[in-house]
N, C-alpha and C positions, 0 to 999 in steps of 0.2 A: 690289206686294210691298214690304214694309218692309225696308230694308237694316239699319236699327238693330235691329229686332225679331229678325232672323235670328241675330244673334250672341248666344251665351249669356252670362249674367252669371257670371263666375268667383267662387267663394267662397274667400276667403283663409283661412289657418290661424287658428283661434281664433274663427271666426264661425259661428253656428248659425242655419239658416233653417228655419222651420216654416210649413207651409201647411195651414190648417184653417179651416173655416166661412167660406170666401170672403174670407180675410184672410191676408196674409203678415206674419210676425213674424220680425224679424232681431235677434239678440242677439250682442253683441261685447264687446270689452274696455272700450269707452267708454259702453255703455248698450244700450237696447233701443228699437226703433222698430217700429210696426205700420202697415200700409196695407191698406185694403179693395181687393179686386180687382173690376174691372168684369166683368159677366157675359158680355161679348163676347169675353173672352180667357180662356185657361186657363194656369195657371202650374204647372210641375212642377219638382221638385228631385231631382237625382241626379248621380252621378259627379262631385262637386265643382263643379257648376254649376247655375244656375237657367235653365230654358228657358221661353219665353213663346210661345204660339201662339194665333192667332185661332180662335174657335169656328165662325165662318161666313164666307161670301164677301163680306159687305157692306162698303161703304166705311167706315162707322164702326168696324167690327171691325178693319179694316186700320189705321185711324188709331190706335185704342187699343192695337194690338199694339206699336208702337214706343214709344208714350208709357208704357205699363206697364213695358216693359223698362227704360227710362231711370229711371223712378221706383224700381224694385227695385234698380237699380245704385246710385242715390243712397242708398238705405237701407244697402246693404252697405258702401259707401265711408264713409258717415257713422259707423257703429258701429265701423269698423276704424281709420280715419285721422282723421275729422272734417273740417269745413269752416271756412273763415274768409274774411271780407271786410275789406279795409282801406280806411279813409276818411282823407282829408286835409283839413285846414282851412286856407284861404287868406284872409288879411285882417288888417289891423292891429288888434290888440286882440281878435281872435277866438281862443278857446281852449277846451279841454275838460279835465275832470279827473273822476276817480271819487271819490265820497264814499260809502263803504259800498256799498249795492246800488243807487246812483243815479249816473247820468251827468249831470254839471253842465256845461252849455254856455253860453258867453258869445259871442253871435254878432252883436253890434252893436245889439241891441234894448235898451230901457230896463230890461229885467229879464233874469235868467238863466233858462235853460230846464232843468228837472229832469226827466230821463227815467228812470223806474224800469226796472231790468233784469229781464226775465221769467225764470222758472225754466228751467233747461236751457241757458241762454245765458250766455256769459262775454264781458264787454266790458273791454278793457284800453286804457289810454292811455300808451303808451311815452314820448311827449313831449306837450307841450301842443297840438300841431297834428296829432297822429296818433291815430286810433281804430281798434282791431282788434276785430271782432265774430266770435266763434267758438262752435262747438257741433257737435252731431251732425245736426240737422235742417236741411237745405239751404234749404228753403222759408222756415222761420222766420228764419234768418240773413239771407236776402235781403230779407225784409219789414222786419226791424228796421233794417237798413242803409239801406233806402229811406226809412223814417220819419225816421231821424236826418238823412239828406241833405235831406229835405223841410222841415226847420226853416229852412234858408237855402240854397236851390239856388244853384249858381254863376251869377252874372250875366254877361252877355256883354260888358260894357264894360271892367271891370277884372279880371274873373275871380274876384271875392271870393265866398266861400261854402264849403259842404261838398261835396266831390266824392270819387268813388272814386279810388283810386290807379291811375294809368294812363289815366284818363278825359281825353279831349281836349275842352276847352271852346272852342266856336267863338266867336272874338272879333270884335266889331264896331268899326268906326272911329267915333270921337266926332264931335261937331259941328265944322264947319269955319268959320273966320272969314271 
């Protein structure tokens, strides 16, 4: 039995949830998100909450029960509050800046990296060593943050590279004489 799936998703004030044709559409002050529902679960909306239940006793139905509940919760939180991921750049000469709708990164390569910002996502650089990725779609934000981090992952000897704020980089000891 899914402990996550049992709890209903509370719908805050100003958020509208529609369930039709096998899809959930959530509309709020920040925008609108849609998600297809797996046929192994049923989603119902009522009394200020969204309830998710499995349609059968199978193992996959129980697995999709909690997953679907979490995805619906991400839709509701996304359109009401939004999500953000913060990245930190560590290294001498490493920096980032926004130029129009492009993120320009200088990460120790012979060239600068230009990353075009997709629609629905906002990237800000409060300082040259900080990047904030924000928007309403949690999956998209995580993917973009991972792509930016992938340009120069933190290396284990000096810790230089792009990392998430709060990420612990396992450091190795260098060569001994």
